[in-house]
C-alpha positions in Angstrom: 1.0 -46.4 165.3 -2.5 -46.9 166.3 -5.6 -47.4 164.5 -9.3 -47.4 165.5 -11.0 -50.5 166.4 -8.0 -52.9 166.7 -4.7 -53.6 168.4 -1.7 -52.1 166.4 0.6 -52.4 169.3 3.3 -54.1 167.1 2.2 -53.1 163.5 4.5 -50.2 163.4 7.5 -52.5 164.3 6.7 -55.2 161.9 10.0 -55.5 159.6 11.9 -53.1 161.8 13.7 -55.5 164.0 17.1 -54.8 162.7 16.7 -50.9 163.0 15.3 -51.4 166.6 18.4 -53.6 167.4 20.7 -50.8 166.3 19.0 -48.5 168.5 18.9 -50.8 171.4 22.7 -51.2 171.2 23.1 -47.5 171.1 20.9 -47.0 174.1 23.1 -49.7 175.9 26.4 -48.1 175.0 25.7 -44.5 176.4 25.6 -45.6 180.1 28.5 -48.1 179.6 30.8 -45.5 178.0 29.5 -42.4 180.1 29.8 -40.4 176.8 27.2 -39.2 174.3 25.9 -40.3 171.1 23.5 -39.3 168.3 21.1 -41.3 166.1 19.1 -40.0 163.2 16.1 -42.1 162.0 15.1 -41.0 158.4 12.4 -41.9 156.0 9.4 -40.7 154.1 6.2 -39.8 155.8 4.3 -42.5 157.4 7.3 -45.0 157.0 7.2 -45.6 160.8 9.7 -43.2 162.3 7.5 -42.0 165.1 6.6 -45.6 166.1 10.3 -46.7 166.1 11.2 -43.6 168.2 8.4 -44.5 170.7 9.8 -48.0 171.1 13.3 -46.5 171.6 12.0 -44.3 174.2 10.4 -47.1 176.1 13.5 -49.2 176.0 15.4 -46.1 177.3 13.0 -45.7 180.0 13.4 -49.3 180.9 17.1 -48.8 181.1 16.9 -46.0 183.6 17.2 -43.1 181.2 15.7 -39.7 182.1 13.8 -39.0 179.0 12.7 -35.7 177.2 10.6 -36.4 174.3 9.1 -33.7 171.9 7.8 -33.3 168.4 8.3 -30.4 165.9 5.1 -29.1 164.2 4.8 -27.8 160.8 2.7 -24.8 161.8 4.8 -23.9 164.8 8.3 -24.0 163.3 8.4 -20.2 163.5 8.2 -20.0 167.4 11.8 -19.9 168.9 12.8 -23.0 170.9 9.1 -24.4 170.6 10.4 -27.7 169.1 12.8 -28.4 172.0 10.5 -27.1 174.5 8.6 -30.4 174.9 12.0 -32.3 175.4 12.9 -30.2 178.4 9.6 -29.3 179.9 7.6 -32.7 179.7 8.1 -36.1 181.3 8.0 -37.4 184.9 11.1 -35.4 185.8 11.3 -32.4 183.4 14.9 -31.1 182.8 13.6 -27.5 183.3 10.6 -26.2 185.1 8.1 -24.1 183.1 9.2 -20.9 184.8 12.9 -21.6 184.3 12.3 -22.1 180.7 10.2 -19.1 180.3 12.9 -17.1 182.0 15.5 -18.4 179.4 13.2 -17.4 176.6 12.0 -14.0 178.1 15.1 -12.4 179.7 18.2 -13.4 177.8 19.0 -12.3 174.3 22.1 -14.4 173.7 21.7 -17.6 171.6 24.9 -18.9 172.8 24.1 -18.0 176.4 20.7 -19.7 176.1 22.1 -22.9 174.6 24.8 -23.1 177.3 22.1 -22.9 180.0 20.2 -25.6 178.3 23.5 -27.8 178.3 24.0 -27.1 182.0 20.5 -28.3 182.8 21.0 -31.6 180.8 24.5 -32.0 182.0 23.3 -31.6 185.6 20.8 -34.5 185.1 23.2 -36.6 183.2 25.5 -36.4 186.3 23.2 -38.9 188.2 21.5 -40.8 185.2 21.7 -41.3 181.7 19.7 -38.8 179.5 17.7 -39.4 176.3 16.6 -36.3 174.3 14.3 -37.5 171.6 12.7 -35.0 168.9 10.4 -36.3 166.3 10.1 -34.6 162.8 13.1 -32.4 163.3 12.7 -31.3 159.7 10.1 -28.9 161.0 12.1 -27.7 164.0 12.3 -23.9 164.5 15.4 -22.0 163.9 16.6 -21.7 167.6 16.0 -25.3 168.2 17.9 -26.3 165.2 20.8 -23.9 166.4 20.7 -25.6 169.8 20.7 -29.0 168.2 23.6 -28.3 166.2 25.7 -27.4 169.3 24.3 -29.2 172.2 25.5 -32.8 171.4 29.0 -31.7 170.7 28.8 -29.5 174.0 27.5 -32.6 176.0 29.6 -35.3 174.3 31.6 -36.1 177.5 28.1 -36.8 179.5 25.9 -39.9 179.0 23.4 -38.1 176.8 21.8 -39.8 173.9 20.0 -37.9 171.0 17.5 -39.7 168.8 16.1 -37.5 166.1 13.6 -38.5 163.5 13.4 -36.5 159.9 12.2 -36.9 156.5 14.9 -37.4 153.9 15.9 -34.0 152.7 19.3 -33.2 150.9 21.2 -30.5 153.2 18.1 -30.3 155.4 18.3 -29.5 159.1 18.7 -33.1 160.2 21.8 -33.4 158.0 23.3 -30.2 159.4 22.9 -31.4 162.9 24.4 -34.7 162.2 27.3 -33.0 160.3 27.9 -30.7 163.3 28.1 -33.7 165.7 30.0 -36.2 163.5 33.5 -35.2 164.5 32.7 -35.0 168.1 30.7 -38.0 169.1 29.4 -41.4 167.7 26.6 -40.8 165.2 24.4 -43.3 163.4 21.8 -42.8 160.6 19.0 -45.3 160.7 17.2 -45.3 157.3 13.8 -46.7 157.1 12.8 -48.1 153.7 9.7 -49.7 152.5 8.5 -52.7 154.4 8.7 -56.1 152.9 5.7 -57.8 151.4 5.8 -60.4 154.5 5.8 -57.4 157.0 2.9 -55.7 155.3 1.0 -59.0 155.3 1.6 -59.3 159.0 0.4 -55.7 159.4 -2.7 -56.5 157.5 -3.4 -59.3 159.9 -3.0 -57.0 162.9 -5.4 -54.5 161.5 -8.2 -56.7 160.2 -7.9 -59.4 162.7 -7.7 -62.0 159.9 -5.4 -63.1 157.2 -5.5 -60.9 154.2 -7.1 -62.2 151.0 -5.9 -61.7 147.6 -8.0 -58.6 146.9 -6.6 -57.1 150.1 -3.0 -57.8 149.1 -3.6 -56.2 145.7 -4.9 -53.2 147.4 -2.0 -53.0 149.7 0.4 -52.9 146.7 -0.8 -49.3 146.4 0.8 -48.6 149.8 4.4 -49.1 148.4 5.5 -50.6 151.6 4.6 -47.6 153.7 2.9 -48.8 156.9 0.8 -45.8 157.6 -0.7 -45.8 154.2 -1.4 -49.5 154.3 -3.0 -49.1 157.8 -5.2 -46.2 156.4 -6.3 -48.2 153.5 -7.1 -51.2 155.7 -9.0 -49.2 158.3 -10.9 -47.4 155.5 -11.7 -50.8 154.0 -12.9 -52.2 157.4 -15.1 -49.1 158.1 -16.6 -49.0 154.5 -20.1 -50.6 154.7 -19.9 -51.1 150.8 -16.4 -52.4 150.7 -17.3 -55.6 148.9 -18.8 -53.5 145.9 -16.3 -50.9 145.6 -12.4 -51.2 146.1 -10.8 -48.6 148.3 -8.9 -46.0 146.4 -5.1 -46.2 146.6 -4.5 -42.5 147.4 -4.2 -41.3 151.0 -6.6 -38.5 150.5 -9.2 -40.6 149.1 -8.4 -43.2 151.6 -9.1 -40.7 154.4 -12.3 -39.7 152.6 -13.5 -43.1 152.8 -12.6 -43.3 156.6 -14.6 -39.9 157.0 -17.8 -41.0 155.2 -19.4 -41.9 158.3 -18.7 -38.8 160.3 -21.3 -35.9 160.8 -21.0 -32.8 158.9 -20.2 -30.9 161.9 -17.3 -33.2 162.8 -16.0 -32.9 159.3 -16.0 -29.2 159.7 -14.5 -29.3 163.1 -11.6 -31.6 161.7 -11.0 -29.2 158.7 -10.7 -26.1 160.9 -8.5 -28.0 163.2 -6.2 -29.0 160.3 -5.9 -25.3 159.6 -4.7 -24.7 163.1 -2.0 -27.3 162.9 -1.3 -30.9 164.0 -1.7 -29.8 167.7 -4.3 -27.2 168.5 -6.4 -26.1 171.3 -10.1 -27.1 171.6 -11.0 -23.5 172.5 -8.9 -22.1 169.5 -10.9 -24.4 167.1 -14.3 -23.3 168.7 -13.2 -19.7 168.1 -12.4 -20.4 164.6 -15.5 -22.3 164.2 -17.6 -19.4 165.5 -19.4 -21.6 168.0 -19.4 -22.1 171.8 -17.0 -24.9 172.8 -19.9 -26.8 174.5 -21.7 -27.2 171.0 -18.6 -28.8 169.6 -18.2 -31.5 172.2 -20.1 -34.1 170.1 -17.8 -33.4 167.0 -14.8 -33.8 169.2 -15.9 -37.0 170.7 -16.8 -38.5 167.3 -13.4 -37.5 165.8 -11.5 -39.2 168.7 -13.7 -42.4 168.4 -13.0 -42.4 164.6 -9.1 -42.5 165.6 -8.6 -39.2 163.6 -7.7 -37.1 166.9 -6.1 -37.9 170.1 -6.9 -35.9 173.3 -3.7 -35.5 175.4 -5.5 -33.6 178.1 -4.0 -30.2 177.1 -4.3 -30.1 173.3 -6.1 -32.1 170.4 -3.6 -33.9 168.1 -4.1 -35.4 164.7 -2.9 -38.9 165.1 -0.5 -38.6 162.3 0.9 -35.6 160.3 -0.4 -37.4 157.1 -3.9 -37.6 158.6 -3.9 -33.9 159.1 -2.4 -33.1 155.7 -5.0 -35.3 154.0 -7.8 -33.4 155.7 -6.1 -30.1 155.0 -5.7 -30.6 151.2 -9.5 -31.3 151.0 -10.2 -27.7 151.8 -10.2 -25.5 148.7 -7.0 -23.5 148.4 -8.8 -20.0 148.4 -10.7 -21.1 151.6 -7.4 -22.3 153.3 -5.9 -18.8 152.9 -9.0 -17.1 154.4 -9.1 -19.6 157.2 -5.4 -19.0 158.0 -6.0 -15.3 158.1 -9.0 -15.6 160.4 -6.8 -18.1 162.6 -4.2 -15.5 163.0 -6.7 -12.9 164.2 -8.4 -15.3 166.5 -5.1 -16.4 168.2 -4.2 -12.9 168.9 -7.5 -11.9 170.2 -7.3 -15.0 172.4 -4.1 -13.6 174.0 -1.4 -15.6 172.1 1.8 -13.9 171.1 2.2 -12.5 167.7 4.8 -15.1 166.9 2.2 -17.8 167.6 0.0 -16.3 164.6 2.8 -15.8 162.2 2.6 -19.1 160.6 -0.9 -18.3 159.6 -0.1 -14.8 158.5 2.5 -16.3 156.0 -0.1 -18.6 154.6 -3.0 -16.3 154.6 -2.0 -12.8 154.2 -2.5 -10.8 150.9 -0.7 -7.6 149.9 -2.2 -4.7 151.5 -3.0 -6.5 154.6 -2.0 -3.9 157.1 -2.8 -5.8 160.1 -0.7 -8.8 158.8 2.2 -6.4 158.5 1.7 -5.1 162.1 1.6 -8.7 163.4 4.9 -9.5 161.6 6.6 -6.5 162.8 5.6 -7.1 166.4 6.7 -10.7 166.0 10.1 -9.7 164.5 10.6 -7.4 167.4 10.1 -10.2 169.8 12.5 -12.7 168.2 15.2 -10.4 167.0 17.4 -10.7 170.0 17.3 -14.4 170.0 16.9 -15.4 166.3 17.7 -12.4 164.2 17.6 -14.5 160.9 13.9 -15.2 161.6 13.2 -11.6 162.3 15.0 -10.7 159.0 12.7 -13.2 157.1 9.6 -12.0 158.9 10.3 -8.3 157.9 11.2 -9.3 154.4 7.8 -10.8 154.0 6.2 -7.8 155.8 7.8 -5.5 153.3 6.3 -7.8 150.4 2.9 -7.2 151.8 3.1 -3.5 151.6 2.1 -2.1 148.1 4.9 0.1 146.8 2.9 3.3 146.8 2.1 3.3 150.5 4.5 5.4 152.8 4.2 2.4 155.4 6.8 0.9 153.2 9.5 3.0 154.4 8.9 2.3 158.0 8.8 -1.3 157.4 11.7 -1.1 155.1 13.7 0.6 157.9 12.9 -2.2 160.4 13.7 -4.7 157.6 17.2 -3.1 157.1 18.0 -3.3 160.9 16.9 -7.0 161.1 18.9 -8.0 158.1 22.0 -6.2 159.4 21.6 -7.9 162.8 21.2 -11.3 161.1 24.6 -10.6 159.3 22.8 -10.4 155.9 24.3 -7.1 155.1 24.1 -7.3 151.3 20.5 -7.9 151.5 20.1 -5.0 153.9 21.9 -2.7 151.6 20.0 -3.9 148.5 16.7 -3.4 150.5 17.7 0.1 151.5 18.8 1.1 148.0 15.5 -0.1 146.5 13.6 2.2 148.9 15.9 5.1 148.3 15.3 4.7 144.6 11.6 5.6 145.4 12.7 9.1 146.3 11.3 9.3 149.8 10.7 12.6 151.7 13.9 14.0 153.0 13.1 13.0 156.6 12.6 9.4 155.4 15.8 9.4 153.3 17.7 10.4 156.3 16.3 7.7 158.5 17.1 5.1 155.7 20.7 6.3 155.4 21.1 6.1 159.1 19.7 2.7 159.2 22.1 1.6 156.7 25.1 3.0 158.7 25.7 -0.3 160.5 25.2 -2.2 157.3 28.0 -0.2 155.6 30.3 -0.4 158.7 30.0 -4.2 158.9 30.8 -4.3 155.1 34.0 -2.3 155.7 32.6 0.4 153.2 33.8 3.4 155.3 34.2 5.7 152.3 30.7 5.0 151.1 29.3 5.4 154.8 31.0 8.9 154.9 29.6 9.8 151.4 26.1 8.9 152.3 26.1 10.4 155.7 27.5 13.7 154.3 24.9 13.6 151.7 22.1 13.1 154.1 23.3 15.8 156.4 23.8 18.2 153.5 20.3 17.7 152.0 18.6 18.5 155.5 15.2 17.4 156.6 16.4 15.0 159.2 14.9 15.1 162.8 17.4 16.1 165.5 17.7 12.6 166.6 18.4 11.1 163.2 20.7 14.0 162.5 22.8 13.1 165.6 23.0 9.6 164.4 24.1 10.6 161.0 26.8 12.9 162.5 28.1 10.0 164.7 28.2 7.6 161.9 30.1 10.1 159.7 32.7 10.5 162.4 33.0 6.8 162.7 33.6 6.6 159.0 36.3 9.3 159.3 38.1 7.0 161.8 39.2 5.0 159.0 40.7 8.0 157.1 44.0 9.6 157.3 42.9 13.0 158.8 42.3 11.8 162.3 42.1 15.6 163.7 39.1 16.2 161.3 37.7 12.7 162.5 38.0 13.9 166.3 36.4 17.2 165.5 33.5 15.6 163.9 33.1 13.0 166.7 33.1 15.7 169.3 30.4 17.5 167.5 28.5 14.5 167.0 28.7 13.6 170.8 27.4 17.1 171.8 24.6 16.6 169.4 23.7 13.2 170.9 23.7 14.6 174.5 21.6 17.7 173.4 18.9 15.5 171.8 19.2 12.7 174.3 19.3 10.1 171.8 21.0 6.9 173.1 21.8 5.4 169.7 23.7 8.5 168.7 25.4 8.7 172.0 26.7 5.1 171.6 27.7 5.7 168.0 29.6 8.8 168.8 31.6 7.4 171.8 32.4 4.3 169.8 33.7 6.6 166.8 35.8 8.6 169.3 37.3 5.5 170.9 38.1 4.1 167.3 39.7 7.5 166.5 41.7 7.6 169.6 43.0 3.9 169.0 43.9 4.7 165.4 45.8 7.8 166.6 47.7 5.6 169.2 46.3 7.8 172.0 45.7 5.0 174.5 44.5 7.3 177.5 42.0 9.1 175.3 40.7 5.7 174.0 40.3 4.5 177.5 38.3 7.4 178.6 35.9 7.1 175.4 35.4 3.3 176.0 34.9 3.6 179.7 32.2 6.3 179.1 30.7 3.9 176.3 30.7 0.8 178.7 28.7 3.0 181.1 26.1 3.9 178.6 25.9 0.4 177.2 27.5 -2.5 179.0 27.8 -4.6 176.0 30.9 -2.6 175.0 32.7 -3.7 178.2 35.3 -5.7 176.1 36.4 -2.6 174.4 37.0 -0.9 177.8 38.9 -4.0 179.1 41.2 -3.9 176.0 41.7 -0.1 176.4 43.0 -0.7 180.0 45.3 -3.4 178.7 46.8 -0.9 176.2 47.5 1.3 179.3 49.3 -1.6 180.8 46.7 -1.7 183.5 46.0 -5.4 183.6 44.8 -5.4 187.2 41.7 -3.4 186.3 41.3 -5.5 183.1 41.1 -8.6 185.3 38.8 -7.0 187.5 36.3 -6.1 184.8 36.8 -9.4 183.1 35.6 -11.1 186.6 32.6 -8.6 186.6 31.6 -9.6 183.1 32.0 -13.3 183.9 29.4 -12.7 186.6 27.0 -11.2 184.0 27.8 -13.3 180.9 24.4 -13.1 179.5 24.7 -9.3 179.1 27.8 -9.0 177.0 28.9 -9.9 173.4 30.5 -13.2 174.4 32.8 -13.7 171.5 34.3 -10.1 172.0 34.6 -10.8 175.6 36.6 -13.8 175.0 38.7 -11.7 172.6 39.4 -9.3 175.6 40.2 -12.3 177.9 42.6 -13.8 175.3 44.3 -10.4 175.0 44.6 -10.4 178.8 46.2 -13.9 178.9 48.5 -13.1 175.8 49.7 -9.8 177.4 50.4 -11.5 180.7 52.3 -14.3 178.8 49.9 -17.0 179.4 50.0 -18.4 175.9 48.2 -21.7 176.5 45.2 -19.8 178.1 45.2 -17.2 175.2 45.2 -19.9 172.6 42.3 -21.6 174.4 40.4 -18.4 174.4 41.1 -17.6 170.8 39.9 -21.0 169.9 36.7 -20.5 171.7 36.1 -17.1 170.5 36.5 -18.4 166.9 34.0 -21.1 167.5 31.4 -18.7 169.0 31.8 -16.4 166.0 31.2 -19.3 163.7 28.2 -20.3 165.8 26.5 -17.0 165.2 28.0 -16.6 161.7 29.3 -13.2 162.5 33.1 -13.1 162.2 34.7 -10.0 163.5 38.0 -10.9 165.0 38.9 -14.1 163.2 41.7 -12.7 161.0 43.4 -11.2 163.9 43.0 -14.3 166.1 44.6 -16.6 163.5 47.5 -14.0 163.2 48.2 -14.2 166.9 47.7 -17.9 167.1 50.2 -18.4 164.3 52.8 -16.4 166.3 52.0 -18.2 169.4 52.8 -21.5 167.4 56.0 -20.0 166.2 57.0 -19.2 169.8 56.2 -22.7 170.7 58.1 -24.3 167.7 54.9 -25.6 165.9 55.8 -24.5 162.5 53.2 -26.6 160.7 50.4 -25.1 162.9 51.9 -21.5 162.3 51.4 -22.1 158.5 47.9 -23.5 158.9 46.9 -20.5 160.9 48.4 -18.3 158.2 46.3 -20.1 155.5 43.1 -19.7 157.6 43.9 -16.0 158.2 44.4 -15.6 154.3 41.2 -17.2 153.6 39.3 -15.1 156.1 40.8 -12.0 154.8 39.3 -12.7 151.4 36.0 -12.5 153.2 36.8 -9.3 155.1 39.5 -7.3 153.4 39.6 -4.2 155.5 42.7 -2.3 156.1 43.4 -3.7 159.6 42.9 -7.2 158.6 45.1 -6.7 155.6 47.9 -5.3 157.5 47.7 -8.0 160.0 48.0 -10.7 157.5 50.8 -8.9 155.6 52.8 -8.7 158.8 52.3 -12.5 159.6 53.3 -13.2 156.0 56.6 -11.4 156.9 57.0 -13.4 160.0 56.6 -16.8 158.2 58.8 -15.6 155.3 61.6 -14.8 157.7 61.1 -18.2 159.5 61.4 -19.8 156.1 64.6 -17.9 155.5 63.2 -15.6 152.8 64.3 -12.2 154.4 63.7 -10.3 151.0 60.1 -11.4 150.9 59.8 -10.6 154.7 61.0 -7.0 154.2 58.7 -6.5 151.2 55.7 -7.5 153.4 56.7 -5.2 156.1 56.8 -2.4 153.6 53.2 -3.3 152.5 52.3 -3.0 156.2 53.6 0.4 156.2 51.6 1.3 153.1 48.1 0.5 155.0 48.5 3.8 156.9 49.9 5.0 160.3 46.8 4.1 162.2 46.4 0.7 161.2 50.2 0.1 161.6 49.9 1.1 165.3 47.0 -1.0 166.0 48.9 -3.8 164.7 52.7 -3.1 165.7 51.8 -1.8 169.3 53.9 -4.5 170.9 55.4 -6.2 167.6 57.4 -3.3 166.2 60.7 -4.7 167.6 60.1 -7.9 165.4 59.5 -5.7 162.4 62.6 -3.8 163.0 64.8 -6.9 163.3 63.2 -8.1 159.9 64.2 -4.8 158.3 67.8 -4.9 159.7 68.1 -8.4 158.5 67.3 -7.4 155.1 69.5 -4.5 155.1 66.7 -2.0 154.8 67.9 0.6 157.3 65.6 3.3 156.2 62.5 1.0 156.9 64.0 0.2 160.3 64.7 3.9 161.2 61.2 4.7 160.0 59.7 2.1 162.4 61.8 3.3 165.3 60.6 6.7 164.7 57.0 5.7 164.9 57.7 3.8 168.0 59.2 7.0 169.6 56.1 9.0 168.4 53.9 6.4 170.0 55.7 6.6 173.2 55.5 10.4 173.3 51.6 10.1 172.9 51.6 7.5 175.7 54.2 8.6 178.4 52.4 6.9 181.1 52.5 3.4 179.5 55.9 1.5 180.4 55.5 -0.8 177.5 55.2 2.1 175.0 58.3 3.9 176.3 60.2 0.8 176.7 59.6 -0.5 173.3 60.6 2.9 171.8 64.0 2.8 173.5 64.4 -1.0 172.5 63.6 0.0 168.8 66.2 2.9 168.8 68.6 0.6 170.5 68.3 -2.0 167.8 68.6 0.7 164.9 71.7 2.2 166.5 73.1 -1.1 168.0 73.4 0.8 171.2 73.8 -1.4 174.4 73.3 1.5 176.7 69.9 2.4 174.8 68.8 -1.3 175.1 69.8 -1.3 178.9 67.6 1.6 179.2 64.7 -0.2 177.4 64.9 -3.1 179.8 64.8 -0.6 182.7 61.8 1.0 181.4 60.1 -2.3 180.7 60.9 -3.4 184.3 57.5 -2.1 185.3 55.5 -3.4 182.2 53.3 -6.2 182.9 54.2 -7.9 179.6 56.7 -10.7 180.1 57.1 -11.6 176.5 58.0 -8.0 175.7 60.4 -7.9 178.6 62.0 -11.1 177.4 62.6 -9.8 173.8 64.2 -6.7 175.2 66.6 -8.7 177.3 67.4 -11.1 174.5 68.2 -8.0 172.3 70.3 -6.6 175.0 72.2 -9.8 175.6 73.1 -10.1 172.0 74.2 -6.5 171.8 76.3 -7.1 174.9 78.0 -10.2 173.4 78.9 -8.2 170.4 80.4 -5.4 172.7 82.6 -8.2 174.5 80.7 -7.8 177.7 80.0 -11.6 178.2 78.9 -11.8 181.9 76.4 -9.2 181.4 75.4 -10.7 178.4 74.8 -14.0 179.8 72.9 -12.5 182.7 70.4 -10.8 180.2 70.1 -13.9 178.0 69.4 -16.1 181.0 66.7 -13.8 182.2 65.2 -13.8 178.6 65.3 -17.6 178.3 63.6 -18.2 181.6 60.9 -15.7 181.0 60.2 -17.3 177.6 60.2 -20.8 179.0 57.9 -19.8 181.8 55.3 -18.4 179.3 55.4 -21.5 177.2 57.4 -20.0 174.3 59.7 -23.1 174.2 60.9 -22.4 170.6 62.0 -18.9 171.5 63.7 -20.0 174.6 65.7 -22.5 172.7 66.8 -19.9 170.3 68.1 -17.8 173.2 69.7 -20.8 174.6 71.6 -21.4 171.4 73.0 -18.0 171.8 74.1 -18.8 175.3 75.7 -21.9 174.1 77.5 -20.0 171.6 78.8 -17.7 174.3 80.1 -20.9 176.1 77.7 -20.4 178.9 77.1 -24.2 179.6 77.4 -23.7 183.3 74.3 -21.5 183.2 72.3 -23.8 181.0 68.7 -24.6 181.9 67.1 -27.1 179.3 63.9 -26.0 177.8 61.5 -28.9 177.9 59.1 -29.3 175.1 55.7 -30.5 176.0 54.6 -34.0 174.6 51.6 -34.1 172.3 49.9 -37.0 174.2 49.4 -38.0 177.8 49.0 -36.2 181.0 52.1 -34.1 180.5 50.8 -32.9 177.3 48.2 -30.9 179.2 48.5 -27.2 179.8 48.3 -26.1 183.5 44.9 -24.7 182.8 43.8 -28.2 181.1 45.2 -30.0 184.2 43.0 -27.9 186.6 39.9 -28.3 184.4 40.7 -32.1 184.1 40.9 -32.3 187.9 37.8 -30.5 188.5 35.6 -32.5 186.1 37.2 -35.7 187.5 35.9 -34.5 191.0 32.4 -34.3 189.6 32.1 -30.6 188.6 30.0 -29.6 185.7 31.4 -27.2 183.1 29.5 -24.3 184.9 30.8 -25.1 188.4 34.2 -25.6 187.0 34.0 -22.3 185.2 32.8 -20.6 188.4 35.7 -22.1 190.3 38.4 -21.0 187.8 36.6 -17.7 187.1 36.4 -18.3 183.3 33.5 -18.8 181.0 31.9 -22.2 180.5 32.9 -21.9 176.7 36.5 -21.8 177.8 36.2 -24.9 180.0 34.6 -26.7 177.1 37.6 -25.8 174.9 40.0 -27.0 177.6 38.0 -30.2 178.1 38.0 -30.9 174.3 41.8 -30.7 174.4 42.0 -32.8 177.4 40.0 -35.6 175.9 42.0 -35.6 172.7 45.3 -35.6 174.4 44.4 -38.4 176.9 42.5 -40.3 174.2 39.2 -40.6 176.5 35.6 -40.1 175.5 33.8 -39.5 178.7 34.0 -37.8 182.1 34.1 -41.4 183.8 37.2 -42.3 181.7 38.7 -39.0 182.5 38.2 -39.5 186.2 39.7 -43.0 186.0 42.8 -41.4 184.4 43.1 -38.9 187.2 42.4 -41.4 189.9 45.2 -43.7 188.5 47.6 -40.6 188.4 47.0 -40.0 192.1 47.5 -43.7 192.8 50.9 -43.5 191.3 
């Protein structure tokens, strides 16, 4: 805290010794432990947060930290990543060059990708020196910076990175969200700053006035309420007031600042007020433009403002010495004048070459309904930020729509863009409500069609397939759509029909839509038509057709590469799936990362790599939570529950079931419903309630054949065993017939033909048919499917009295299950072997411990060794050919199982293991 005309080098620290000691301790702990920590300094405006942060930064610099210091700004909280920019771009050794930072913001449209790249830059620096990231006034941070701050501390918890944030006290504000996200992952402390004591205020008065405060001054300072900034401003105003002995200085800040400004010339006052409109930090040239004067004529005003201690000049921009100073000057401008000045500021900034987003804060404060230029600026800004911060884009478009008078046709165009942005942000109900309000105004037919097409993605996300079909059919029937919009409507209709029972009609509609899209050359329609045809093929169980559609779709839009990979897996072509996953890993910024992890998890699951599949499902769910767009969370929890049962972790299996049921309530589509019902059947059978298990399987049957086959493609054998255990032979035969029909649709897929034979063998209790199943599955790449078939064969052979052959089949099943990590399933097969008195062939199935090095999975051990050797998450990911997110998931598990908190501690553990 600095004031004019006197040294205040310690005034801001008066009475803050305990708080400074707490920060000193935290600063010392980070390099000692080699792990991260976070501190939040909280208090009201002017209480000394900035000064305490500056002192902490100075101490960290003395301790050898690489420091990134930034400050969020009230009028720049709209610009994505503007708050964190100073933290990574400024300082003696910036974490990122300006060009590298600009490349992040300009070329990549993935929030998760961008945060990971920032993490890699900080991690690389922390590999050689402890790092401090300090951000002042985080309550004004932009959305993308807040998103990054919610994830970076936890992501970098294993590196010596200290985060110190300051914020005003706001219940459930951004600062609290950031701390809450970090609390479970790394040490966090909150340092509250309360009012200074009377003694500290007295010392501060002496610092400012250069003499001991008399009784009159002490009485005045009571009005500061222990706030050091208010006290200093009062004291400085008192010292600068020529008539101070005659009139006491008013206690209010605005009046106090007025007292300080009395001696300033009128041009300086005007300059300061216009600067206050531009924000706490502003360019001299921008202020001159707003003043309507050449820059040279304003130099005297600038110099006087700096001399008075109101402004600082950092060489690039002018800065009000404190937010409260700027606010005090700002509120002295009449409200009507403020609006006009903000509107003029927006025009001036855009005219001077600034981006639309840089002018948005002024638009939001100054625009009035009917301001078409403001609407245009908001639309351009929304387009710019949509890829990275769709929530902000949605907010901007909502405001733009409010500025358009209802009678103007422009409202429909703006509304259509608002629907797209709201849908992209996951605010589907708002999007639907916005669209319906616009439709209620009875727009022209061409506009009606455009709005219904824009709402297509909204309705699909909300699982309202019937409503989507109804609306698209209505729009197509009334006519008036352009050929491009008509093609999109036709594609959306086909997509909606993919959820119906008449898949032949759906396929015909999809083919028609695809032809229309190709004829008019509309890319959106092309993508929608191919996606719809792929969904139809999957629901029909036609794997080869689905692969053809998704391969074509991926060629048009590489973001759909995950769907292509999964389609290859359904064809048992895991080699091509692996190749495509490697290609996607090389272009991680281009794909939907959560969906890509879903495809990678399915690859691991299909190949029997349960540990790696589990890690990918965990990572995928975390990424979906990060962007608040849950797509596969129900299915992931269902699979994780089954993995837990295979491993023998019954408690985890039930926890995953509860999580799946909770997520089903939020997204109750037919596929999710069928998946949860099936899992309820599996858990019921594990609990010994066969009747309930059979009932749940029947409920799965009721969801429709297409959803059954998307679910039971490789799990139908389990459903048949449940039905037979419950003496429901008709259900078992129905399931076996469906398996046979599925095999007929997919004769080139060994898993499909082998499971069909296995299903028939189970229903007929036919060892010969089960032997045929194992033969067919001999070329299937899915070891868990092969193991289940060998286990069924072994038990059938035992029942037939063919003990040697049974033991061979069971031994093979047990070994495969154990190799995949399915230890509980392997143990169950071992029990059957023991019952067959096959002790001579016994191979114990070893359960992994829960703590220590042997608790680590094979992949976790690889990651641990690489990190111990000095690899970053990125270089370890490149070495293992996985995503950095997956490495982070493995590393989290490693730290938990080894009870370590830093990379240094991990390295010590690995070295000790080598020594022994």
